[in-house]
C-alpha positions as CSV (number, residue, x, y, z in Angstrom):
1,T,-103.7,40.5,98.9
2,W,-100.6,39.0,100.0
3,R,-98.2,36.6,98.8
4,L,-95.5,34.6,100.1
5,A,-92.1,35.6,98.8
6,G,-90.9,32.3,96.3
7,F,-94.0,30.8,96.5
8,S,-95.4,29.0,93.6
9,I,-98.4,27.0,93.2
10,S,-97.5,25.9,89.5
11,K,-93.8,24.5,91.1
12,I,-95.5,23.0,93.8
13,L,-98.2,21.3,91.6
14,A,-95.7,20.2,89.2
15,S,-93.2,18.6,91.7
16,M,-95.9,16.5,93.3
17,L,-97.3,15.3,89.7
18,K,-94.1,14.7,88.2
19,P,-93.6,11.3,89.8
20,K,-97.0,10.0,89.2
21,I,-96.6,11.2,85.5
22,E,-93.1,9.4,85.2
23,E,-94.7,6.3,86.6
24,L,-97.7,6.5,83.9
25,G,-94.7,6.7,81.1
26,K,-92.8,3.5,82.5
27,A,-94.9,0.6,81.3
28,E,-97.6,-0.3,79.0
29,P,-100.7,-1.8,80.7
30,S,-101.4,-5.7,80.6
31,D,-104.8,-5.5,81.8
32,E,-108.2,-3.7,81.7
33,A,-108.1,-2.7,85.3
34,T,-104.3,-1.3,85.0
35,A,-105.5,0.6,81.6
36,T,-108.1,2.0,83.2
37,E,-106.5,3.1,86.3
38,R,-103.8,4.5,83.9
39,L,-106.3,6.4,81.9
40,I,-108.5,8.0,84.7
41,S,-105.1,9.0,86.5
42,A,-103.7,10.7,83.1
43,I,-106.8,12.5,82.8
44,A,-107.1,13.7,86.4
45,I,-103.3,14.9,85.9
46,A,-104.2,16.7,82.7
47,I,-107.0,18.4,84.3
48,V,-105.0,19.9,86.9
49,V,-102.3,20.8,84.3
50,T,-105.0,22.6,82.3
51,E,-106.7,24.4,85.1
52,F,-103.3,25.5,86.6
53,D,-101.8,26.2,83.7
54,L,-98.8,24.3,84.2
55,A,-96.4,24.8,81.2
56,R,-93.4,23.2,79.6
57,D,-91.5,25.3,82.0
58,Q,-92.8,23.2,85.0
59,L,-93.3,19.8,82.9
60,S,-91.2,18.5,80.3
61,I,-92.4,17.2,76.9
62,E,-91.7,13.9,78.0
63,D,-94.1,14.3,80.5
64,F,-96.8,15.1,78.2
65,C,-96.0,12.8,76.0
66,S,-96.4,10.1,79.0
67,L,-99.7,11.6,79.7
68,A,-100.9,11.7,76.0
69,A,-99.5,7.7,76.0
70,A,-101.5,6.7,79.0
71,M,-104.7,8.2,77.5
72,A,-105.2,5.5,75.3
73,V,-108.8,3.9,75.5
74,W,-108.8,0.2,76.7
75,S,-111.5,-1.6,74.3
76,D,-113.0,-5.1,74.7
77,T,-113.2,-6.1,71.0
78,E,-115.1,-9.5,71.5
79,N,-118.3,-7.7,73.3
80,R,-117.6,-4.3,71.1
81,S,-117.6,-2.2,74.2
82,C,-115.1,0.2,75.9
83,P,-115.3,-0.2,79.7
84,S,-112.5,2.2,80.5
85,L,-114.7,4.8,78.7
86,E,-117.5,4.1,80.8
87,M,-115.4,4.4,83.7
88,V,-113.9,7.9,82.4
89,L,-117.5,9.2,82.0
90,K,-118.5,8.0,85.3
91,H,-115.4,9.4,87.2
92,F,-115.4,12.9,85.1
93,P,-119.1,13.5,84.3
94,N,-118.0,17.2,83.4
95,V,-117.1,16.1,80.0
96,P,-115.8,19.8,78.8
97,F,-113.0,19.5,81.7
98,V,-112.0,16.2,80.2
99,L,-111.9,17.7,76.6
100,K,-110.0,20.8,77.5
101,A,-107.5,18.8,79.3
102,V,-107.0,16.5,76.4
103,E,-106.7,19.1,73.8
104,K,-104.1,20.8,76.0
105,V,-101.8,17.6,76.1
106,C,-102.4,16.8,72.6
107,R,-101.4,20.5,71.5
108,T,-98.4,20.4,73.5
109,V,-97.4,17.2,72.2
110,C,-98.0,18.2,68.8
111,D,-95.8,21.2,68.9
112,R,-93.5,21.3,65.9
113,R,-90.4,21.9,68.0
114,Y,-90.8,18.4,69.7
115,P,-91.8,16.1,66.9
116,S,-93.7,13.0,68.8
117,T,-96.6,11.0,68.0
118,H,-97.7,10.1,71.4
119,W,-100.7,12.5,70.9
120,I,-102.3,10.1,68.4
121,M,-103.2,7.7,71.5
122,A,-105.4,10.5,73.1
123,V,-107.4,11.0,69.7
124,P,-110.0,8.4,70.5
125,L,-110.8,9.5,73.9
126,F,-111.3,13.0,72.5
127,H,-113.4,11.8,69.7
128,F,-115.5,9.7,72.2
129,C,-115.9,12.1,74.9
130,S,-117.0,14.9,72.3
131,T,-119.4,12.3,70.7
132,M,-117.8,13.1,67.4
133,A,-117.5,9.1,67.4
134,K,-118.8,6.0,69.6
135,P,-116.7,3.0,70.0
136,F,-117.1,0.4,67.2
137,C,-119.0,2.8,64.9
138,I,-117.6,4.2,61.8
139,P,-117.7,8.0,62.2
140,D,-119.6,10.4,59.7
141,L,-116.6,12.9,59.3
142,N,-113.7,13.5,57.1
143,W,-110.5,12.2,58.5
144,R,-108.5,14.9,56.6
145,K,-109.9,17.7,58.3
146,D,-108.3,19.2,61.3
147,E,-111.2,18.7,63.7
148,W,-111.2,15.0,63.2
149,W,-107.4,15.1,64.8
150,G,-108.7,17.7,67.4
151,L,-107.0,20.6,66.1
152,G,-109.9,22.5,64.5
153,K,-111.1,25.7,65.9
């Protein structure tokens, strides 16, 4: 095999993703369409980060916090539905990729060296995609166990 001197796919991907991640972290969405677009973008970026194993030397903890915060699932409480979750499943039918990416973001943000609570925003997405819970249904799982928080293995 041949290699280009100084070439790093991780650095190139990180430099391309960083502006979008920073954009995701700037403002809270004010409507369903914006929240859903933000969620879909965060998942797509998280999948790339996970599959190419971009670590904290390419992305900052703030970048991972922005991704986690952007993974909040928008819900329609009046109609008891989650249209943004439906769009996630439409755009990402391979749910294990989504779960792996969400878990990596959460675990990175949960690192005790960088105290942050942003990971909690991604927990409902993790639960819904893993079918541990369904929107607007009371789950049959003990919230005191690590599995509920996406930390069990």
